[in-house]
N, C-alpha and C positions, 0 to 999 in steps of 0.2 A: 540951091540950097536946101528943099527937102528934099533931095537924094542922101545928100552930107548927113543928115541927121539920121535917113531910115537907115542905112551904112554903120551909124552909130550903133544905132539903138541894133542892128542885128550881130553886131560884133559885141556887144555888150549880152545879148541872149544867149550865142552860142560859145565865146571865147569866156567869159566869165561866168556865165550861169549855165548850172545843169539844163538848161531845157531842150528840147528835141525839135520840135516844132515850132513856128510862127506864124501865127495868122493875120489876115488884114481883111475888110471888109470896108467897101467901097458902092456910092450909087454907081449903076452900070453906064451911067452916060455921062462918069467923069474920068474922061480921057486922060487929061494930065498926073490923074490920080496911079492909072492904071499902064500908063509909060512909067511913070518912075516905079512901082511897083514890078511890073515885067524886067524895066533893065536892072532891078537889084536882085532879078534870080528867082521872085518871086510867081509860083502857077497857080494859072484860076484852077480853078476846081469847080467848080458850080457857080448856080445865080440863087437865090431866095428870092421869088419872084415876089412883087408886092407885097415886099415888106419893110418897108421903111415909109413913115407918113412925114410928108416936110412939105408945109405951106399948104398943106389941105390936099394935096395930091400924093397918090402913093407912085412908089418908086421900086424897082425890080435893083437889090444887092448885090453886087460880084464879091464871090471868095477868093482868094488865094492866100494859098500855101505855102511857103519855105522849112525844109530839113535839113538838119545839123548836115546830113551829109552834100548836100547841092550848097549849103554855103561854105562847104570844105573846100568844095572844086572849082567854086569861083578862084578866077584868077584878074586877084585886085589886092590894093597894099590895105592892110588891116587900119582900124583907128588908132589902133596903138605904134602904126609903124610911122605914121605921117609926122 
């Protein structure tokens, strides 16, 4: 379900809007989100150390990005083709 929503969002961002880049940020220990983002073509660009306070504990955040050219190179049907 999350992968489908992410694909629809990136299809909107690059297919209908004039965006050049989409960025995602998640906790570095959120393996499920990192896997979905990577599967959608997002590239891990870096880590923001100790950038998130959640329930009294500091967490690192992973920063991932997807550029228009990378999205265009993906071999998958676009959301409007389904």
